[in-house]
ZADRENDO-294329 format. One line per 2 residues: their letters; for each residue x, y negated, z of N, C-alpha, C. Coordinates in Angstrom, 2 decimals, padded with zeros to 5 digits. Each point is the difference from the previous one (the first is absolute). Layout:
<palos>
a) X:Y:Z:X:Y:Z:X:Y:Z  ... .
</palos>
This chain:
<palos>
md) -033.50:-002.01:-016.23:000.62:000.75:000.81:-000.03:000.50:-000.40  -000.73:000.76:-001.06:000.27:001.14:-000.60:000.91:000.39:-000.66 .
la) -000.41:-000.99:-001.09:001.72:-000.40:-001.26:000.90:000.79:000.31  -000.03:-001.26:001.44:001.76:000.30:000.51:000.28:000.91:000.52 .
rg) -000.90:000.99:000.67:000.26:001.22:000.45:000.30:000.95:-001.22  -000.80:-000.17:-001.14:000.00:001.11:-000.68:001.03:-000.58:-001.23 .
ll) 000.84:-000.85:-000.02:001.01:-000.24:-000.03:000.98:000.74:000.41  000.25:-000.66:001.16:001.27:001.58:000.82:-000.04:000.88:000.54 .
ad) -001.34:000.44:-000.42:000.07:001.63:-000.56:000.53:000.64:-000.60  -000.63:-000.99:-001.40:000.20:000.82:-001.60:001.38:-000.71:-000.14 .
we) 000.60:-000.94:000.33:001.31:000.25:-000.25:001.59:000.21:001.70  -001.12:000.45:000.38:000.77:000.73:001.67:000.89:-001.09:000.57 .
gl) -001.12:-001.58:000.36:000.78:-000.32:000.52:000.56:-001.59:-000.41  000.35:-001.02:001.04:001.05:-001.03:-000.63:001.39:000.52:-000.93 .
pg) 000.36:000.69:-000.31:001.08:-000.06:-000.55:-000.51:000.47:-000.89  -001.07:000.65:-000.57:-000.25:000.79:-001.47:-000.27:-000.74:-000.75 .
le) -001.18:-001.03:001.22:-001.10:-001.06:-000.80:001.25:-000.86:-000.70  000.39:-000.41:001.13:001.92:-001.82:-000.43:000.34:001.23:-001.38 .
aa) 000.49:001.33:-000.07:000.82:000.22:-001.46:-000.98:000.51:-001.29  -001.33:000.22:000.14:-000.78:-000.17:-000.66:-000.62:-000.67:-001.11 .
ea) -000.51:-000.22:-001.55:000.77:-001.23:-001.01:-001.17:-000.84:000.52  000.21:-000.89:-001.17:-001.72:-000.58:000.51:-000.48:000.78:-001.02 .
aa) 000.54:000.52:-001.60:-000.93:000.87:-000.69:-000.56:000.78:001.12  000.62:000.46:000.65:-001.14:001.92:-000.07:-000.62:-000.99:000.76 .
la) 000.14:-000.77:001.67:-001.66:-000.76:000.77:-000.52:-000.43:-000.76  -000.28:-000.38:-001.16:-000.77:-000.92:-001.50:-001.06:001.32:000.32 .
gv) 000.07:000.98:-000.74:-000.49:001.14:000.79:-000.98:000.32:000.96  -000.08:-000.03:001.66:-000.32:-000.27:000.74:-001.71:-000.79:-000.18 .
rg) -001.00:000.60:000.75:-001.00:-001.14:-000.28:000.23:-000.78:001.38  -000.57:-001.42:-000.17:-000.70:-000.84:000.43:002.37:-001.12:-000.35 .
lg) 000.58:000.64:-000.32:000.85:-000.53:000.08:000.32:-001.09:-002.03  000.53:-000.85:-000.46:-000.62:-000.61:-000.66:002.15:-001.21:000.29 .
pa) 000.06:-000.45:-000.86:001.59:-000.67:-000.41:-000.70:-001.03:001.30  -000.44:-000.15:-000.06:-000.01:-001.85:001.19:001.03:000.58:001.79 .
ki) -001.29:001.70:-000.35:000.16:000.76:001.20:000.65:000.30:000.78  001.16:000.73:-001.24:001.48:000.94:-000.20:001.41:-000.87:-000.20 .
aq) -000.86:-001.64:-000.07:001.21:-001.00:000.39:000.12:000.21:000.81  -001.29:-000.52:000.74:-000.08:000.02:001.63:000.74:000.94:000.29 .
lk) -000.33:001.53:000.36:000.29:000.28:000.81:001.96:000.55:-000.19  000.21:-000.27:-001.67:001.08:000.42:000.09:000.33:-001.04:000.25 .
aa) 000.17:-001.82:000.26:000.73:-000.53:000.59:-000.34:-000.35:001.93  -000.66:000.91:000.56:-000.01:000.49:000.54:-000.07:000.42:001.27 .
le) 000.75:000.86:-000.72:001.04:001.53:000.59:001.42:-000.59:-000.69  000.49:-000.72:-000.90:001.03:-000.43:-000.29:000.65:-001.08:001.65 .
lg) -000.61:-000.77:001.09:-000.07:-001.32:-000.17:000.46:001.18:001.20  -000.89:001.30:000.48:-000.25:001.32:001.23:001.32:-000.25:000.29 .
rr) 000.91:000.79:-001.48:001.46:000.21:000.32:001.22:-001.01:000.38  -000.63:-000.75:-000.38:001.53:-001.76:-000.47:-000.62:-000.48:002.05 .
ll) -001.38:000.69:000.77:000.42:-000.36:001.26:000.74:000.76:000.59  -000.88:001.42:-000.25:001.29:001.10:000.46:001.02:-000.44:000.01 .
te) 000.84:000.13:-001.44:001.10:-000.69:000.44:000.43:-001.29:000.61  -000.45:-000.38:000.45:000.13:-001.83:000.51:-000.43:000.53:001.22 .
le) 000.03:001.46:000.22:-000.52:-000.17:001.62:001.39:001.01:000.38  000.26:000.98:-000.62:000.97:001.20:000.31:001.37:-001.07:000.36 .
rv) -000.17:-000.81:-001.62:002.06:-000.82:000.39:-000.48:-001.63:000.85  -001.39:-000.08:000.68:000.40:-000.81:001.21:-000.02:000.93:001.59 .
ar) -001.01:001.17:-000.06:000.06:000.79:001.13:001.28:001.07:000.44  000.93:-000.45:-000.90:001.16:000.91:000.12:001.36:-000.25:000.53 .
pr) -000.33:-000.95:000.78:001.92:-001.31:000.23:001.41:001.28:-000.59  000.74:-000.78:-000.29:001.18:001.16:000.25:000.48:-000.63:000.84 .
ig) 000.90:001.02:000.63:000.94:-000.22:000.86:001.10:000.22:-000.39  000.82:-000.78:000.53:001.41:-000.37:-000.94:001.58:-000.33:001.97 .
ss) -001.39:-000.34:000.57:001.45:-000.07:001.35:-001.22:000.62:001.57  000.81:-000.44:001.17:-000.60:000.65:001.10:-001.10:-001.42:000.18 .
qd) 000.27:-000.93:-000.56:-000.61:-000.99:000.20:-001.57:000.36:000.24  -000.36:000.28:-001.92:-001.01:000.41:-000.20:-000.98:000.86:000.49 .
vv) 001.25:001.19:000.53:-000.77:000.67:000.56:-000.94:-000.55:001.96  001.08:-001.28:000.35:-001.08:-000.16:001.24:-000.37:-000.74:-000.36 .
el) -000.56:-000.60:-000.81:-001.55:-001.51:-000.34:-000.48:000.85:-000.50  -000.34:002.23:-000.15:-000.24:-000.18:-000.84:-000.81:001.08:001.71 .
aa) 001.12:000.95:000.46:-000.84:000.60:000.77:000.28:-000.75:001.92  000.15:-001.02:000.03:000.11:-001.01:001.31:-001.84:-000.38:000.48 .
pr) -000.49:-000.13:-000.80:-001.68:-000.57:000.62:-000.31:001.96:000.42  -000.06:000.57:-000.41:000.24:001.64:000.35:-000.16:-000.32:001.31 .
lr) 001.63:-000.31:000.16:000.54:001.40:001.05:000.27:-000.79:000.79  000.75:-001.95:-000.14:000.13:-000.59:001.59:-001.18:-000.05:000.71 .
gl) 000.93:-000.72:001.05:-001.49:000.68:001.33:-000.45:001.70:000.88  -000.28:-000.20:-000.80:-000.39:002.23:-000.17:001.00:000.23:001.50 .
qq) -001.69:000.43:000.86:001.16:000.17:002.00:000.54:001.56:-000.13  000.10:000.24:-001.25:000.65:001.66:-000.32:000.93:000.01:-001.28 .
er) 000.32:000.93:-000.15:001.04:000.69:-001.02:-001.22:000.39:-001.17  000.44:-000.40:-001.13:-001.18:-000.26:-001.50:001.67:000.67:-001.00 .
cd) -000.82:000.95:-000.86:001.14:-000.06:-000.70:-000.62:000.62:-001.57  000.79:-001.87:-000.81:-001.58:000.58:-001.84:001.52:000.37:-000.75 .
ll) -000.85:000.55:-000.65:000.42:000.52:-001.63:-000.43:-001.10:-000.76  001.37:-000.22:-000.68:000.13:-000.56:-001.63:000.31:000.15:-001.36 .
ll) -000.34:000.29:-000.79:-000.27:001.25:-000.82:000.22:-001.07:-001.38  001.41:000.64:-001.00:-000.14:-000.90:-000.60:-000.01:001.29:-001.60 .
ng) 000.20:-001.48:-000.61:000.65:000.33:-001.09:000.28:000.39:-000.86  000.82:000.38:-001.87:001.66:-000.40:-000.04:000.07:-001.24:000.00 .
gn) -000.62:-000.82:-000.25:000.37:-001.46:000.15:-000.68:-001.01:001.47  000.83:001.48:000.27:-000.52:-000.85:001.58:-001.33:-000.59:000.48 .
ev) -000.69:000.02:-000.41:-001.21:-001.03:-000.05:-001.14:000.58:000.94  -000.36:000.07:001.11:-000.40:000.46:000.75:-001.48:000.80:-000.06 .
vt) 000.11:001.27:-000.12:-001.75:000.72:-000.35:-000.50:000.47:000.72  000.16:000.23:001.36:-000.86:-000.53:001.77:001.11:-000.26:000.77 .
le) -000.83:000.08:001.21:000.03:-000.26:000.48:-000.59:000.10:001.95  000.42:000.74:000.79:-001.27:000.60:000.92:000.40:000.52:000.90 .
sl) -000.09:000.25:000.82:000.02:000.36:001.95:000.42:001.82:-000.33  001.36:-000.88:000.71:000.39:002.10:-000.07:-000.42:001.13:000.98 .
se) 000.00:-000.96:001.28:000.73:000.76:000.74:-000.05:-001.41:001.70  -000.98:000.85:000.56:-000.73:-001.15:001.61:000.96:000.35:000.73 .
gs) 001.05:-000.93:001.54:000.13:001.19:001.44:-000.29:-000.85:001.40  001.24:000.05:000.88:-000.16:-000.78:000.48:000.44:-001.06:-000.05 .
lt) 000.65:-000.67:001.41:000.89:-001.40:-000.08:002.02:000.37:000.00  -000.28:001.28:-000.57:001.62:000.16:-000.11:000.07:000.90:-001.24 .
es) -000.80:-000.03:-001.02:000.17:000.55:-000.74:-001.39:001.17:-000.89  000.36:-000.02:-001.24:-000.87:000.82:-001.26:000.38:000.80:-000.14 .
pi) -000.25:001.55:000.05:000.03:001.12:-000.40:-000.04:-000.40:-001.77  000.71:000.67:-001.33:000.22:000.35:-001.01:000.36:001.35:000.05 .
yp) -000.54:000.02:-001.33:000.23:002.03:-000.81:000.51:-000.56:-000.76  001.11:000.33:-000.91:000.15:-000.22:-001.15:-000.73:000.35:-001.24 .
re) -000.40:001.30:000.50:-001.37:000.55:-001.37:-000.90:-000.74:000.24  -000.49:-000.41:000.47:-001.24:-001.13:-000.02:000.12:-001.05:-000.90 .
iv) 001.26:-000.69:-000.33:001.35:-001.09:-000.85:-000.07:001.47:-001.48  000.32:001.06:000.53:000.09:-000.12:-001.54:-001.63:000.65:-000.23 .
ar) -000.95:000.08:000.06:-001.58:000.60:000.22:-000.34:-001.80:-000.63  000.00:-000.46:000.32:-000.97:-001.41:-000.38:001.29:-000.17:-001.04 .
an) 000.91:-000.02:-000.45:000.58:-000.86:-001.14:-000.37:001.09:-001.48  000.01:001.17:000.34:-000.45:000.43:-000.71:-001.21:-000.16:-000.83 .
ry) -001.11:000.01:001.18:-001.05:-000.50:000.52:-000.12:-002.00:-001.50  000.68:-000.42:000.38:000.38:-001.25:-000.71:000.20:000.09:-000.93 .
ha) 001.22:001.61:-000.97:000.98:-000.63:-000.58:001.32:-000.63:-000.14  000.19:-000.82:001.49:000.48:-000.66:000.42:001.40:000.17:-001.35 .
aa) 001.09:-000.78:000.39:001.67:000.21:-000.41:000.48:-000.26:001.00  000.10:-000.45:000.98:000.67:-000.63:001.65:-000.93:-000.46:001.09 .
fi) 000.45:000.26:001.00:-000.45:-000.29:001.31:000.36:-001.13:000.85  -000.55:-001.11:000.90:000.66:000.13:001.03:-000.36:-000.33:001.24 .
li) 000.31:-000.34:000.88:-000.78:000.70:001.32:000.48:-001.19:001.33  -001.32:-000.32:000.60:000.52:-001.57:000.43:-001.64:000.68:001.57 .
hn) 000.60:-000.51:000.93:-000.13:000.02:001.07:000.54:-001.90:001.16  -000.96:001.13:001.00:-000.58:-001.56:000.61:001.12:000.96:001.41 .
hp) 000.72:-001.16:001.20:000.11:-000.34:000.98:-000.61:-000.45:000.97  -001.32:000.68:000.64:-000.73:-000.99:001.38:001.14:-000.66:000.59 .
sg) 001.05:-000.67:000.13:001.67:-000.26:000.92:-000.54:-001.30:-000.16  -000.23:000.08:-001.62:000.43:-001.02:-000.73:001.44:-000.41:-000.41 .
hs) 000.59:000.80:000.83:001.85:000.23:-000.97:000.56:001.07:-001.21  000.10:-000.13:-000.82:000.11:000.96:-001.27:001.07:000.61:-000.20 .
qp) 000.92:000.19:000.13:000.97:000.39:000.57:-000.67:001.91:000.04  001.19:000.81:-000.85:-000.78:001.33:-000.15:000.99:000.14:000.73 .
sa) -001.06:001.57:000.60:000.03:001.21:001.56:001.60:000.42:-000.56  000.56:001.54:000.32:000.63:001.26:-000.72:-001.29:000.46:-000.49 .
gd) -001.21:-000.29:000.59:-000.49:001.57:-000.89:-001.12:-001.47:-001.40  000.36:-001.12:000.32:000.08:-000.41:-001.65:000.48:000.61:-001.02 .
rq) 001.58:-000.51:001.07:001.15:000.68:-000.97:-000.42:001.42:-001.15  -000.08:000.67:001.39:-000.34:001.81:-000.73:-000.81:-000.12:-000.40 .
lt) -000.66:-000.36:-000.45:-001.56:000.19:-001.16:000.20:-000.25:-000.90  000.19:-001.44:000.08:000.58:-000.89:-001.21:001.28:001.23:-000.44 .
qd) 000.91:-000.29:-000.13:000.70:001.70:-000.38:-000.34:000.76:-000.60  -001.57:000.92:001.36:000.16:001.07:-000.93:-001.87:-000.62:-001.47 .
lv) -000.11:-000.56:-000.01:-000.92:-000.84:-000.56:000.40:000.05:-002.05  001.92:-000.63:000.83:000.09:-000.06:-001.32:001.13:001.12:-000.67 .
la) 000.38:000.55:000.47:000.40:001.83:-000.05:-000.95:000.49:-000.99  -001.95:-000.26:000.97:-000.68:000.83:-000.67:-000.48:-000.47:-001.23 .
ge) -000.34:-001.05:000.18:-000.25:-000.54:-001.55:001.03:000.50:-000.95  000.89:-000.70:000.24:002.11:000.72:-000.47:-000.55:001.36:-000.90 .
ll) -001.01:000.98:000.90:000.91:001.23:-000.30:-001.84:-000.36:-001.54  -001.13:-001.06:000.31:-001.01:000.68:-000.36:-000.52:-000.51:-001.14 .
ri) 000.94:-001.06:000.19:000.40:-000.99:-001.42:-000.82:-000.64:000.47  -000.41:-001.20:000.99:-001.05:-001.09:000.52:001.14:-000.35:000.71 .
pm) 000.42:-001.13:-000.22:001.06:-001.10:000.29:-001.05:-000.76:001.62  001.23:000.49:001.55:-000.25:-001.22:-000.09:000.48:-001.59:000.10 .
vd) -001.11:-000.57:-000.31:000.55:-001.77:-000.44:000.94:-000.21:001.02  -001.18:-000.36:001.32:000.21:-000.46:000.97:-000.83:000.44:002.02 .
hv) 000.80:-000.44:001.10:-000.64:-000.09:001.20:-000.75:-001.45:000.23  -000.44:-000.76:-000.26:-000.53:-000.88:000.75:-000.91:-000.50:001.67 .
il) 001.60:-000.55:000.87:-001.36:000.46:001.35:-000.12:-001.67:000.55  -001.14:000.51:000.60:000.08:-001.87:000.09:-000.83:-000.26:001.03 .
gr) 000.68:-000.99:000.90:000.87:-000.13:001.12:-001.15:-000.86:000.08  -000.66:-001.20:001.58:-001.26:-001.50:-000.56:000.84:-000.98:-000.92 .
rd) 001.57:000.26:000.05:000.07:-001.50:-001.59:000.92:000.37:-000.26  000.43:000.87:-000.45:001.22:000.19:-000.49:-000.69:001.50:-000.72 .
hf) 000.82:000.80:-000.89:-000.15:001.42:-000.58:001.75:000.51:-000.14  000.31:001.09:000.15:001.38:001.15:-000.75:-000.61:000.04:-000.65 .
sf) 000.92:000.79:-001.16:-000.10:-000.07:-001.17:001.07:001.81:000.20  000.10:001.08:-000.69:001.05:001.26:-000.18:000.52:-001.01:-000.96 .
ad) -001.02:-000.17:-001.20:001.41:-000.39:-001.15:000.66:-001.17:000.17  -000.99:-001.33:000.27:000.67:-000.67:000.02:001.89:000.12:000.61 .
hg) -000.04:001.08:001.70:001.51:-000.16:000.54:-000.19:001.54:-000.17  -000.01:-000.10:-001.23:001.28:001.55:-000.84:-000.46:000.77:000.28 .
li) -000.67:001.23:000.80:-000.35:000.56:000.78:-000.54:001.21:-000.95  -001.08:-001.01:-001.04:-000.99:001.62:-000.93:000.74:-000.44:-001.43 .
de) 001.92:000.17:000.13:000.98:-000.33:-001.03:000.80:001.54:000.85  000.16:000.22:000.57:001.13:000.54:001.10:-000.75:000.87:000.04 .
yr) -001.58:000.00:001.22:-000.29:001.60:-000.55:000.29:000.87:-001.33  -001.03:-000.63:-000.68:000.10:000.19:-001.25:001.05:000.58:-001.33 .
rr) 001.62:-000.88:001.31:001.61:000.54:-000.93:-000.01:001.63:001.47  -000.72:-000.03:000.84:000.60:000.81:000.63:-000.66:001.20:-000.57 .
ar) -001.59:000.46:-000.31:-001.27:000.82:-000.20:000.98:-000.19:-000.71  000.92:-000.05:-001.67:000.47:000.35:-001.33:000.75:001.02:-000.12 .
rp) 000.38:-000.37:001.02:002.27:000.41:001.01:-000.66:001.22:000.12  001.16:001.06:-001.18:-000.50:001.68:000.21:000.74:000.61:001.76 .
a) -000.59:000.32:000.11:000.20:000.86:001.42:001.34:000.87:000.01 .
</palos>
């Protein structure tokens, strides 16, 4: 344990230790060729595991159905409206999915500045808004439509585009993208005043 602590301290953590040449490590008391080989093998296995976990843990979003499969277990069946934020990288892979707000039976307040703050924190390239309707009906309200239009505009201005807004009903869902509304709102946002 003392040797491991010393190595981590001397090489400034795992990245430094992984980058260290075998010849440089050979100068460390207690490290012979066999131990160096074991250490390098362990670091390589750790790197491969991390790569594999990142690949598996980052599903790619290609449709509203992908969003539903990811979010429905979190949102369906709740007695109050909740809004989740799905942040994506440039390849439409999930960066994070987290709760944005929780409200009453009929509304859940959304603040664009909170979406922007989280997108910046995670270095996200785009976002999807997801919320449930405890009534069981997935059709968007006038407020849902206005919020989506406002968020598309904000996304255009800040260069963090809104990909979709998905509303989960009891057995179905409504996707603003599938209905062409995201593109329509984007065209409106780009139209000169």
